[in-house]
N, C-alpha and C positions, 0 to 999 in steps of 0.2 A: 297575129302580126299583120295580116292583110288589112284588117280594120285600122290598126295603128298607122300603117303606111299611107292609107288614104286620108285619114284625119290630119296627120302631121306632115302633109306635103309642104305647107308654108305656114307662117304665123297667121292666126285667124282671130284676132281680138274683136271684141264687140265694135261694130261700126265699120269694120274693114271689108274690102271687096270679097275676101275669101271666107268670111264668116257665113254667109248664106250657103256657100257650097258645102261647108262642113255640116251645117244644120240639115240640109237636104240629104246628104249622104247618110247621116246617122238615122234620120227619120225613115229613109228608104230601107236601111238595113233592118230596122225594127219591123217595118211593114212586111218585109220578106219572111219574117219569122211567124207571120200570121196574126199579128196583133194590130189593133186599131191605134193609130198614132194621133196624139193631140199636141198641138203647139199652144202653149200658154203665152200669148203675146200681151204684154202689159207694161205699164210704167211703174217703177218702184222708187221710193225715196228713203233716204236715211239722213238723220242729223237735223239740227235746228239753225244755229247761227252759221254753221258750215253745212250746207245741204248738198248731198251727193245723190244724183238720180240718173236713171238710165232706162231706155227702152230695152226690154229683155224678151227672149223667146226660149222658154223652157220646153224641153221635149219630154213627153210623158206617154206611157202605155201601161196597161193593167192586165194581169192574168187573174181571172176570177176563180175564187176558191169554191169548193163544194160545200163546206160548212164553216165559214170563216169566223175566227175569233178576233179578227183584226187584220191589218195589212202589214206585210213586210216590205220595207222601202229599200231598194237598191239604188244608190245615188253616186254620181260623180259629176264633173263639170266638163263641158266640151269647148269652152272658150280658152284662149291662150293669151299670154302677154304679147305685146307688139314685137318683142325681140326674138321670140322663141317659136319654133313649130309646135312645141307642146307634145312631143311623143310620150314623155313620161307624165308631165303635168298638163292635162290629165287624160290624154288619149289612151294611156294604159288602163285607167279606170273605166273609160267608156268601152274599150274592147273587152275587158274582163267581164263586164256586165252583159254585153251583147252575147258573149259566148255562154255565160251562165244562163241567160234566158233561153238560148237555143237548146241547151242541155235540158232545162226544165220542161221545154215543150215536147221533148221526146218521150216523156213519161205521162201517166194519167194526170188530170188536173189536181193540183195540191189542195189541201184542206183550207189553207188561208189564202187570201188575196196576196198577190205580189205586184207591187208598183215599181215600175222602172222610171227613174227621174234623172235626166241629164240636164243639169242646170246651166244657165247662161250667166255671164257677168260675175263669176266667182272672183276673178282677179281684180274686180273693181270694188270689192268690199262685200262679197257674199250676197249680191243684190238679187240674183236669180233664186237662191234658196229662200231669201226673205220674201220674195213674191209668192213662192209656193206656200210657205208657212202661213202667211197672212191672207192670201187671196184665193187659194185653190180649195175647192170643196173636199178633195181627197185627203187633205192634210189631217182632218179630224179622224180619219180611219186608221192612221198609222199607229202601230203598237211596237214595231221593231225597226230600227234603222241601221243600215250598214253603208258607210261612206268610204270611197276609195280615192286616195290622193297620192301625190309624189312630191318630194323635195330634193330630187336627185334623179339619177338614171340607173341605179343599181342597188343591190342589197336586198335583204328579205323584206317581205311585206310586214311591217312592224305594226302591231296593234297598240297604238300609243295613247288612245283616249277612249273612255267609256262614258256611259250615262251614269247617273247616281243610282245606287242600289244595284250594283253590277254583278253580284255573286253568281246568279244563275247564268247570265250570258257569258261570263268569264269561264265558267265550268264547261259550257258547250264549246267555246273557242279552244280551250286547252285540250279537250278530248278529240276534237274533230280535225283541226287544222294540222297538216303535216309540217314538221319542223317549225313549231310555233315560235314567233319572235314578238317580244313585248314585255312590259312590266308595269306594275302599279306605280312605280317611281315616276315614269314618264307622265302618267296621268296626274300625279301630284304636282309635277313641275309644270306641265302644260296649262293647268288651270290657273297658275299664278303668272303666266306670261301673257303679253298682249297679242300673241299670235292667234289667228283664227283660221278655220276652214268652214265649209258649208255645214259641218257637223255642229258648229256653234249655234246656227239658226235652228237646226233640227232639234237640239236639246230643249228649245222653247216648247216643243210639243209634249214634253214630259213623258217620253216613251223610253223604252230600253234601246240601247244602241252601242255600236262598235265603230271605231274610226281607224282606218288602215292607211299606211303610207310607207314607201321605201325612201330612204334618205341618203344612200351612198352616192358618191359622185356629185356632191353638192356644188362643185365648181361649174357644172353645166346647168345648174338650176337657173331658169329664167334667162337663158342665153340661147344663141343659135346652135349651141352644142346639144341642146335637148331635142335631138332628132331621132328618127327611127333607127339609124345605123348605130347610135350610141346606146339605145335602150337595151338593157340586159334581158335576155329571154327568160332567164330564171326568175327575175323579179316579176315580170309579167305573168309567168306561170303561177307563181306563189300568190299573186293577187287573185287570179282566177280560181285556184284551188280553195282559197279561203272563201271567196264569194259563193262558189257552187255548193260546197259542203255545208256551209252555214245556212245558205238560202234553203236548201232541201230540208234541213233540220227545223228551222224556224217556221217554214211554210207548212210543216206537218204537225206541229205541236200546239197545245193550248197556250196562246200568247198571254193569257191572264195569269200564268204561273211564273212569269219572269221577274217578278218583284222579289228581291232578296237583299240581305245586307251586303255592303261593299266587301270586296275581296282583296286580300294581299296576293299578288301573283307575280311570277317572274319565269322567264324561259331560261333553261340551262343549255348551253351549247354542248356539242359532242354527244350527249345523251338524248338531246332533242325532246325534252319533256318540259312541261310548264306546271310546277307545283302551285297550288292555290289553296287558300284557307281564309276564313272570315277575319275581317279586321278586329273582331271581338277578341281574337287571340293575340293581338299585337302587344297589349299591355301585360297580360299574363306571361307571354314569352319573354318580355324584358324583365319581369320580376323573377322568372325562373333563371335567367342569365345572372341576375343580381345574387340570387341564392347560390348559384354555382360559383360565382366569383368569391363570395364569402367562404365557401367550403375550400376553394383552392388556396385562398390566403391563409386560412387556419391550418390547412394541411402543410403548406410550405413553411409556416412559422414553426410548427411542431417538429418538422424534420430539419429545421435550421437551414433551409434552402433559400430563404428570403427574409428580409427585415422590413418592418413598417417604414422606417426611414428611407430605405432603399427604394421601396415601392413608391413612396411619395415623390422622391426626387425623379424617379423614372417617369411618373405621371407628368411632372412639370416639363421635363426634357422632351418627352414624346409629343406632348401637346404643343410645345413651342415648335418642334420640327414640323408637325402637321400644319400649323398656322403659317409658318414660313414657306412651306411647300405651296399652300394655296395662294399666298401673295406672289410667289415666284411664277406660278402658272398664270396668274392674272396679268403680270407684266411681260411675260415671256414673248407672246405674239407681237405685242407692240414694240418691244425692243428689237426683235428680229426684223420686223417691218421697217423700223427706223433705220436699221443698219443697211437694209437693201435700198432704201430711198436715198441714203446719203453716200454710201461707199461701195455697195455691191450692186450687181445687176438687179433690176426690178424683177419681182417674181411673185407667185401666188403663195405668200408666206402663210396666210391663215388656213390654207387647205393643204399644207405640206406635211405629208406623213413622216418624212425624215426629221423635220423639226419636232413633231409630236413625239417621235420615238426618242429623240435626244433629250427632251424634257423628262420623260418617264425614266429613261436610263440614268439621267443625272440624279433624280430623286432617289432612285434605287441605290446608286453608288454612294451617295451622301449618307443614307441610313446604314448601309452595310459598314462603311468606314466608322461612322459614329458608334455603331454597335460594338465594334472591336475595342474602341476606346472606352466605352462604358463598361465592358467586361473586365477591364483592369481594376475597376472600383466597385462594381455591382455584381451580384449573383445573377445567373441567367433567369431564375424564377422571378427575381425582382423586376427585371426589365420586361419580361413577358406579362406579368401581372400589372405593371404600370401602364403598358400599352392597352391591356384589356380594360382597365378602368376608364380610359378615354373612350374606347369603343362602347363601353357600357353606358357612359353618359350620353353618347350619340344615339344609342339604341333607345334609351329611355325618352329622350326628347322627341325623336321621330315617332315612337309608338304613341306618344300623347298628342303631338301636334300634326303629324303627317303619317298616319298609320300605313299608307301605301308604300312609304319609303323605308319602313322599319326593317324589312328583310335584308336591306343592303348591309347592315352591320350586325343584326341579331344572329344570323346563322354563322357568319365567319367568327363572331365572338364566341359562340357556344363551342364551335370547333376548336378555337384557340385555347379556351379554358380546359376542355377535355384533353387536348394535346399536352398542356402543361402538367396535368395530373398524370397522364400516361407516361410522360418523360421521367417522373419521379415515383414510379409505381413500386419499385423494390423497397423492401423494409429498410429503414435507416440503419439498423444494426446488422444488415446482411452484407457479406463481402461482395465486391464487384463481380458481376457475372452470375450471381445467385438469382433465383426466381426466374422471372421472364428473361429471355435472352435479349441481347441488344438488337438483334435483327427483328424480333417481334415488336419490341418497343418502337423501333424506327418505322416499321410498317404501319403501326397504329398512328404514329405522328403524321405520316404522310397521308394516310386516309383521312385523318381529321383536318388536313389542310385543304381538302377538296372543296368545301364551301367557299373559302376565300378565293381559291383558284378559279372556280366556275362562276362566281358571282362578281367579285371585285375587278379582276383583270379584264374580263369582257366588258364590264361597265365603263371602265376607263376608255376602252376603244370606242364604245358606243357614244360617249360624250364627244370624242373627236369627230366621229363620222357625222354626228348631228349638228355640232356647233363649231367645229374647227378649233383654231387657236385664237378665236375671239376671247376677250378677257374672261367672260363667264365660262366658256368651254375649257380654256386653259386651266382656270382655277379648279373646275370640277374634276378634270383629269388628274391634276396634281394631288388634290386632296384624296381622291380615290386611290391613287398609287400609294400615298402615305398610309392610308388606312390598311391597305393590303399588306404593307410591310409590317405594320404592327400586329395584324392578325396572324402573320406567318413568323412570329418571333421564335417559336419553338423549332420549326424546321430550319430557320436561320441559325439557331444555336447549334444544331447538328452539323451545319456546314462550316461554321467558324469556330468549332471546338478547338481549344488550345490557342485561341486568339489568332486564327489564320486570316491573312489579308487577301487571299486570292479571290474570294467572291467579290469584294469591293473593287479589286483591280480589274476583274473581268467586266464588271458593270461600268467602270470608268472608261475602259477601252471602248466598250460599246457606245457609251455616250459621246466620246470624242469622234468615233467613226461616223456616227449618225450626224453629229454637228458638222463635220467636214463635208459629208455628202450633201447636207442641207445647204451649206454656204455655197458650194460649187454647183449644185444641181437645181436649186430653186430659182428658176428664171422663166419668164414668159416665152412660149414657143408655140409652134403649130399644135402640139399636143396639149399644152397648158396655156391657152390664149388669155390675153389680158382683156377684161371688160372695158369697153370704150364706146361712148355715145357722142354724137355731134348734134348740136342744135342750131337750126337757122331761125333767128328771131327777127321779125319785121315789125317796125313801128309804123303803122299805117297813117298815123297823124303827121309825123315828120318825114315820112318816106325814107327812113334810114333803116339799115339792117346790120346784123352782126352774126358772126359765127361764134359758138361757145362750146366749151367742153370742160369736163371735170378731169383734169390731168395735172400731174406735177411736173412732168418733163415734156414740153410741147415740141418734141422733135419727131423725125421720121414722118410717118403718114399724116400726123396732125399739122405738120408745117404748111400744107397746102391751104389750110383753113385759118390757122392762127398766125402765120408768118413768123418773123424773127423776134418781134417785140410785142407779144400780146399783153393786154391789160388785165389786172386782177379784178375779180368780182363778176357779178352777173351782168349781162347786157341790159340796157334799160327796158327793152320790149319784153323781157322775161319776167318782169315784176310789175306790180301796180305802179302807176305813174307818180303816186304820192309817197312811195317807199324808197329806201336807199337801195341802190343796185350793187353796192360793194359789200365786202366783208365775209364772203363765203370762201374759206380756204380751199385751194385746189381748183377753183373755178376761174378759167381764163377766157377772154373773148377778144375778138378783133373785128374790124369793119368788113362788111360783105356787100356785094352789089344788091341794090334794092330791086326785088322782083315785082312784077305786076301780078300779085296774087289776090284772089277774092278775100275780102276782109269781112269779119262778122259785123253785124249791124245791130244797133239798139234804137228803136223808134218809140217816141212818146205816143201812147194810145189815148190817155186822158189824164188830166190833173184837176181834181175837184177840191176846192177849199173846204176845210173842216175847222171846227173850233180849236184854235191854237195851232193850226198847221194845215196840212193838205193830204189828200189821198192820191197817190201817183201810180199809174199803171204803164209799164213799158214792155215792149216785146223785143227779145233778142233772137237773132236768126243767124245760123252758121253760113259761111260762104259755100260749104259743101255738106250735103246731108251725110250724117254718120260720123262727122268729126266731133271732137269733145270741146264744149264751151265752158270757159271759166268766166263767171260774172263776179266782179269785185265792186263793192259799194263802199265809198268813203264814209267816214264816221259821222253820219247824220243820225240823230236820235230817231228811233222808230217805235211805234206801239205794237205793230204786228206786220207780218210778211206772209204772203201766199204765192204759190207758184201754180199756174194753170188752174186757179180757183180753189186750191187746197191750201189751208193754212199750214205753214211749216215752222214758224217760230213766233215767239212773243216779242216783248220789247227788247231792244238793244240800244246801247249808247256808245259814244266815242270815248275811248280810253286815252288816246293820244292823237296829236295832229295827223300823224301818218297811219292811223289805225284803219284797217280794213274790217269794218264792223260786221259785214255780212258777206258770205260767199256762196255762190251756186256753182257746182260742177255737174254739168249735164253731159253724160256719155251717150254716144249714138244719137245725137240731137236730130230731131226731125227737120225736114226742109221748111216747115212752117214755123219753126222755132218754139219759143216758150214765153208765156206772159207772166211777168212778175209784178205783183201789186204790193205797195207799201203805204202804211198810214204814218206819215212823218210829223214830227213836232217842229215847230218853227218854220221860218221861211228861207232858210239857207238853201242854196242850190244843191241838188243831188248830183254827185259825180259818180259815173258808172264807167268802169273799164271792162271791156270784153276781149278775152283772148281765145283764139281758136287754135286747137292743136290737131295736127294731122301726122300720120305715120310716114316716115321717110323724109328725104330732103328734096327740095324743088330742083327742077332742071333750069339752070340759069344760062341764058344765051351767052356764048363766048367763054363759058367756064366749064372746063373738063375736070371731073373729079376722079382721081385714081382710086380704083377699087380697094376696099379694105383688105389687107393681107390676112393670111390664115392665123397669124399670131395675135390678131385683134378681133374681138367679137362684140356685137351689140348686146346689151343687157337690159332687162326690165322693159322700159318704154321704148328702148332703141333710139335710133336717129329720129329726130322730131322737127317738124316745121311749126312755128308759132307766129301767128299774126295777131297783133294787139291794136285795139282802137278805143278811144276815150270819148265819152259823151257827157253832156251836162244838161240836166232837165230842171 
């Protein structure tokens, strides 16, 4: 925590005044551990027609092994977003790695090399990690990667992503990390999402790897709430335990043995174990469940406990219920948010635990009530087997198309089928009470419900923690809850025997209580502040300025900027001069005093005629070193483009009159600026708009700004000053 408190004193994004302080502190901490520190200072680029580049400073050190079979890479990033001190994201990873290295240094040298990498500019698009992978000679030595991240301020260190062929590394993680958290489902989901961490770049090295993050308390993510006081000590400790135990193991083994088939794995709460097995078992397990289903159906038919017609109708009804639950979850967060926007107090609906509990309780109540109604027409075994068929279809599809997700339904399904057979285990011609006692049968049913209880219900909670009540998160929660109700059909029958309504009544009361608590208690406050940024945008051409903010209700603190009658849309200086500044919902702006701020410049260096056009070179320079430059080029056809002598894109053409055909985003721009060269077609003038972005708001003479109340927090880029100027060459 001492390291976290030092790193996360203030926001320290790339190019900010606090960034060198954090770099020097971290480098000094490594040097005090007796290691030689290297700073990889370089420029890195990404993209073609939209080029993102930055000056980065990665921090590296290396522990030499005695008989190395490759290097183990311990990685995190030390930059933050402009709005957040970054205690969790990712000072926690930095501190965990520093402590891991300190512990490793107390023992004899390891067998394998251990590389410490603290990347820069992760928040700007993984640019530091890209620089290491593409430019640093140590990258070719890496055989095992462990990356540490955070998307919140609390919760277990979740191992949410792995490299391909993860069977061996998953086995080590499952056996060594205390209270393991993670599953192959998250790996399946994450590789289908646009989200990235530095681990995305490290996977290009084609090495084994594990990616860790804790995601609880996501409302503080990328806000000023991500500070040392809010960071959960248990989360930091779990990061460190995973890093140290796995680093010791991988540093001592033959890293050439890590290649293995992918694994299906999942952590079970309460018992704190992580079962794992090869994905080769996913399809056979689904086939075994299918065989078990057929046996259960034949058995129920012979005993006259179910009918084919009843099972088919139950399949249709339960499938419809599951689909309706998913749709309700998809819409739930939006509807609740709309209610708070129009009629209730504004509040953090998407991260409201009481709203999430109301959704799950409502789904539970609906199914329990529906079950009682179905029991008037269907046998209990028909309902249980109908739900099992839907689970079986899900198990088969996941086993074939996403083996890592197959465990979610496979094991609850097998438990449900065995429970169905256990519930009808007495001979059909035996009198009630003969054979196994009712108590033994009930105990067997409850034990067989454990897979659904330990897999599905915690998964519904995990979806909320990771995604909140965003449409995808709400739908995932709702479908998981519906699957859990189907997998628990036999225990439910034990509860609603003789068509009792009290379980549905209790669930309905819980749903109403949670909904009432959510409606009255979901509001922005000092404990749950509202994300809010203000932008000062200066048009250096016209010497006019605007305040702007993304808000729906411009009252309270925003009134000092937006006044009583703000205008809709973006202020002109916030966009390209050839684009429309209107049309962004929730974006309001008002006039502001024009400050005398240094503006970015673009200077023509040379213009050489070519066959059919000309070759133009211009230099863009920021008003202050370290700020971010956006260079926008209007739709002039071009054959190629280079930045500082390096080609970054081929031909591009104008798609529309207001088209921005090429964009450069340069973070931490040097005082000397950057040279852009283009081979243009035709003789039409080249229009270039340059916008410079600085963190914070300017000091305007005669204008006093009331400090932001505790119920409002900056988020992501935070308050920003933008100065735009246009040139024609």
